[in-house]
Every structure is written in C-alpha cells, then in structure tokens.
C-alpha positions as CSV (number, residue, x, y, z in Angstrom):
1,M,0.0,0.0,0.0
2,E,1.0,3.6,-0.3
3,R,3.1,5.0,2.5
4,I,1.3,7.5,4.7
5,K,2.2,9.8,7.6
6,V,1.6,8.2,11.1
7,G,1.6,10.2,14.3
8,A,2.4,8.2,17.4
9,V,1.0,9.7,20.6
10,F,2.2,8.8,24.1
11,V,1.5,10.4,27.5
12,N,4.4,10.6,29.9
13,F,3.2,10.3,33.5
14,R,6.3,9.8,35.6
15,R,7.2,6.4,34.0
16,P,9.9,7.4,31.4
17,D,11.5,3.9,31.7
18,L,8.3,2.3,30.4
19,L,7.9,5.0,27.7
20,L,11.4,4.4,26.4
21,Q,10.7,0.6,26.1
22,A,7.5,1.3,24.2
23,V,9.0,3.8,21.8
24,N,12.0,1.6,21.1
25,S,9.8,-1.2,20.1
26,L,8.0,0.9,17.4
27,E,8.8,-0.3,13.8
28,T,7.1,0.9,10.6
29,T,7.9,1.6,7.0
30,H,5.7,4.6,7.0
31,Q,6.9,8.2,7.7
32,W,6.2,8.8,11.4
33,R,6.6,11.3,14.1
34,L,6.4,10.8,17.9
35,F,4.3,13.1,20.0
36,V,4.9,12.9,23.7
37,I,2.6,14.7,26.0
38,D,4.5,15.4,29.2
39,N,1.9,15.5,32.0
40,A,4.2,14.6,34.9
41,T,3.4,17.9,36.5
42,L,-0.4,17.3,36.3
43,K,-1.0,20.6,34.5
44,L,-3.5,18.9,32.3
45,P,-6.7,17.8,34.2
46,S,-7.1,14.3,32.7
47,L,-5.7,11.6,30.4
48,A,-8.4,12.6,27.9
49,A,-7.0,16.1,27.8
50,A,-3.5,14.7,27.1
51,W,-4.7,12.4,24.4
52,N,-6.6,15.3,22.7
53,R,-3.4,17.5,22.7
54,G,-1.4,14.7,21.1
55,I,-4.0,13.8,18.5
56,E,-4.6,17.4,17.5
57,A,-0.8,17.9,17.1
58,A,-0.6,14.8,14.9
59,V,-3.6,16.0,12.8
60,A,-1.9,19.4,12.4
61,W,1.3,17.7,11.3
62,G,-0.8,16.0,8.5
63,A,-1.0,12.4,9.9
64,G,-3.1,10.0,7.9
65,R,-3.5,7.8,10.9
66,I,-2.8,8.4,14.6
67,L,-1.5,5.8,17.0
68,V,-2.5,6.4,20.6
69,S,-0.9,4.1,23.1
70,N,-0.2,3.6,26.8
71,D,3.4,3.7,27.9
72,D,3.4,0.0,28.9
73,V,2.6,-1.4,25.5
74,L,5.3,-3.2,23.4
75,F,4.9,-3.7,19.7
76,H,5.7,-6.6,17.3
77,L,7.8,-5.4,14.3
78,C,4.7,-5.8,12.1
79,T,2.1,-4.1,14.5
80,I,2.1,-0.6,13.1
81,D,2.3,-1.5,9.4
82,H,-0.5,-4.1,9.8
83,L,-2.7,-1.8,11.8
84,V,-2.4,0.9,9.1
85,E,-2.8,-1.5,6.3
86,R,-6.0,-3.1,7.7
87,A,-7.5,0.3,8.8
88,V,-7.0,1.9,5.3
89,L,-8.1,-1.1,3.3
90,K,-11.2,-1.7,5.3
91,D,-11.9,1.9,6.2
92,Y,-11.8,1.4,9.9
93,G,-11.7,4.7,11.7
94,F,-10.7,3.0,15.0
95,L,-8.7,-0.1,15.1
96,C,-6.8,-1.9,17.9
97,P,-4.1,-4.6,17.9
98,T,-4.6,-7.9,19.7
99,D,-2.9,-8.0,23.1
100,V,-1.0,-11.3,23.2
101,G,0.8,-10.5,26.5
102,S,-1.1,-12.9,28.7
103,E,-0.3,-15.7,26.3
104,H,3.2,-15.0,25.2
105,G,4.5,-12.3,27.5
106,A,6.7,-9.4,26.5
107,A,9.7,-11.6,26.0
108,G,7.8,-13.9,23.5
109,L,6.4,-11.1,21.5
110,A,9.5,-10.5,19.3
111,S,9.7,-14.2,18.5
112,L,6.2,-14.5,17.2
113,P,5.9,-15.1,13.5
114,T,4.6,-12.2,11.4
115,P,0.8,-12.9,10.8
116,V,0.0,-13.3,7.1
117,S,-3.8,-12.9,7.8
118,G,-6.1,-12.1,10.7
119,E,-9.6,-11.8,11.9
120,D,-11.3,-8.6,12.9
121,R,-13.9,-8.3,15.6
122,Q,-16.1,-5.5,16.9
123,E,-14.2,-4.7,20.1
124,A,-12.2,-1.7,21.3
125,S,-9.3,-1.5,23.7
126,Y,-8.1,2.0,24.6
127,S,-4.6,0.9,25.8
128,C,-3.6,1.1,22.2
129,F,-5.5,2.1,19.1
130,V,-5.1,3.7,15.6
131,L,-7.5,6.5,14.9
132,S,-8.3,8.3,11.6
133,P,-8.3,12.1,11.6
134,D,-11.7,12.0,9.8
135,L,-13.3,9.9,12.6
136,Y,-11.8,12.2,15.3
137,R,-13.4,15.2,13.6
138,E,-16.7,13.3,13.2
139,I,-16.9,12.0,16.8
140,G,-15.1,14.9,18.4
141,P,-12.4,14.9,21.1
142,F,-12.3,12.7,24.2
143,D,-14.3,14.2,27.1
144,E,-11.7,15.9,29.3
145,G,-14.2,16.0,32.2
146,F,-13.3,12.5,33.3
147,T,-10.6,13.3,35.7
148,P,-8.0,12.1,36.2
149,A,-8.7,9.1,34.0
150,Y,-11.1,6.2,33.4
151,F,-14.5,6.2,31.7
152,E,-13.3,8.5,28.9
153,D,-13.0,5.3,26.9
154,T,-16.5,4.1,27.8
155,D,-17.9,7.4,26.8
156,Y,-16.0,7.3,23.5
157,N,-17.1,3.8,22.8
158,L,-20.7,4.8,23.3
159,R,-20.3,7.8,20.9
160,L,-18.6,5.5,18.3
161,G,-21.6,3.1,18.5
162,L,-24.2,5.8,18.2
163,A,-22.4,7.1,15.1
164,G,-22.4,3.6,13.6
165,R,-18.6,3.5,13.6
166,P,-17.7,0.9,16.3
167,G,-14.2,0.3,17.3
168,M,-12.5,-2.8,15.9
169,T,-9.7,-5.2,16.9
170,T,-7.6,-7.3,14.6
171,T,-5.5,-10.4,15.2
172,Y,-3.5,-9.3,12.2
173,A,-1.5,-7.0,14.5
174,P,-0.1,-8.3,17.8
175,S,1.1,-6.3,20.8
176,S,1.7,-6.8,24.5
177,T,0.9,-4.7,27.6
178,T,3.3,-6.5,29.8
179,A,6.2,-4.1,29.6
180,A,8.2,-4.0,32.9
181,P,10.1,-1.0,34.4
182,A,13.8,-0.9,33.6
183,A,16.1,-1.7,36.5
184,D,17.7,1.7,36.0
185,P,15.8,4.1,33.7
186,R,18.9,6.2,33.1
187,Q,20.4,3.2,31.2
188,A,17.6,3.3,28.7
189,A,18.7,5.3,25.6
190,W,16.4,6.9,23.1
191,T,16.7,5.4,19.7
192,V,14.1,7.4,17.8
193,T,14.6,9.1,14.4
194,A,12.3,11.2,12.3
195,G,10.8,9.7,9.2
196,A,10.7,5.9,8.7
197,S,11.9,3.8,11.6
198,S,14.5,1.1,11.0
199,R,16.8,-1.1,13.0
200,S,19.9,0.6,11.5
201,G,21.0,4.1,11.2
202,R,19.3,5.3,14.3
203,T,20.6,8.3,16.2
204,P,20.3,8.5,20.0
205,F,18.0,11.0,21.7
206,P,19.4,12.4,24.9
207,G,16.9,11.1,27.5
208,P,13.4,11.4,28.8
209,R,13.4,15.1,29.5
210,P,15.3,17.2,27.0
211,S,16.9,20.4,28.2
212,R,14.7,23.2,26.8
213,A,13.0,26.3,28.0
214,P,9.6,25.7,29.4
215,G,7.0,25.7,26.7
216,A,9.4,25.0,23.9
217,L,8.3,22.6,21.2
218,C,10.9,20.2,19.8
219,R,10.6,19.0,16.3
220,T,13.8,17.0,15.8
221,E,13.6,13.3,16.6
222,V,10.5,13.7,18.9
223,D,7.9,16.3,19.8
224,W,7.6,17.0,23.5
225,L,4.4,19.0,24.0
226,W,4.9,20.7,27.3
227,T,1.7,21.1,29.3
228,R,2.7,24.6,30.5
229,R,2.4,25.7,26.9
230,R,-1.2,24.3,26.6
231,V,-2.8,25.3,29.9
232,R,-3.6,28.8,30.9
C-alpha cells in the first residue's frame, strides 16, 4: 500500500522507563513522528486532555493515521504496518491490535511469526489504538471532564456506537501490555529518528526530558508537548 504519515501519541506520566521501552519497540515503513505529552506535573486535568493534545498535534502535522498508546505497550515489528494496512483497506476509523501479552508475554512477542492474515472483531481497547483524523473530527475529542482518567474510553465507545462506527480489533497486529520498568531508567537510551523507523542508522536521543526552555516545542527526533504551553 501507499506509505502515509503516522503520528504516534504517548503520554508521559512519571514512567519514562516504560515509555522508552514502548517507543524503542516501534517499527514501521511509514513516515512517522512521535508526539509525547508530558503530564508529569499534572497541569492537564485528565488523560483525555493529554490524548486530545497529542491527537490534535498529529492532525496538524498531517498524519493520515494516529496511533495512541499507553506507555506500557510493546509492539511486534509488524504491528504498526499491519494496523495501518488493515485500517486503510477496510476503512476502519478506530482499530486496535490484539494483546498477546497474557499468552506469550513481552519476551515472547518478538519471536512471534509475522501474521499473514487475521480476523477482525467488533471490540475496542483503549490501551492502544489507531485513529483516523476524519473519525476524530466526526466523533469529536475525548471528554476531558473524566478526571484524572477512566470512563473517557467508555464514553468514546458509546459515541462511536451511536455514530455507527464501532471500534474494531484485529488479530493481524499483535502487541503486548506486559512491559516492565527498567532496572535503571537512566540506562535506557532513546533510539528514535524522524521519518521511517529502522533497525539501522538510528541516532540517540538524549533522554526522557530534553533540556529546553519551558513551553518549547521540539521538532527534531521527537515532539515533546509541554503542558505549560497548553494550559492557561
């Protein structure tokens, strides 16, 4: 299929070690950009507010699909490409990978064979999903009134159903939510590059909180959207 722009949205909430593991497991042949919403200071009122900031930034960048994920999710090397392929070909506005963590664990995820087919079912998991900008505009943002978290997913699921656009899950794309904190987060190095991700030619990023003036927006290897810029 034609390569598209994929925005990857993660929320940092005082677990940079998990975030680093999740980001370092991302693989895709698409052009992609990482948007990290830093809410460690709790300036944003809710998880929904953080998701909305990241999604809107990815839409503004021109993403054709937006990955939104918790920081404890690990990805198979095919996960992103298969999610995007299935979402585009079947016109799914909201599509989730299948969590195989309970069966295979994080350690077994990398050794799983790449699925050559898969089944789709009407089911949504908000720990990790791919969203189309068109559906986000149609349904609207997540309700930021659910503080600090929980039930924003139930609310969005209801709104998707009422619009006749239910969330889907596919076995064509495996992932795992069994990431474990690193023994020493300082030993985890960023290996994120702009554009298409690959196992070779990566350049290191200098750590979980880059040295920048408050409110600065970084558009090198990764976008850190500081909450102080977004909240009055």
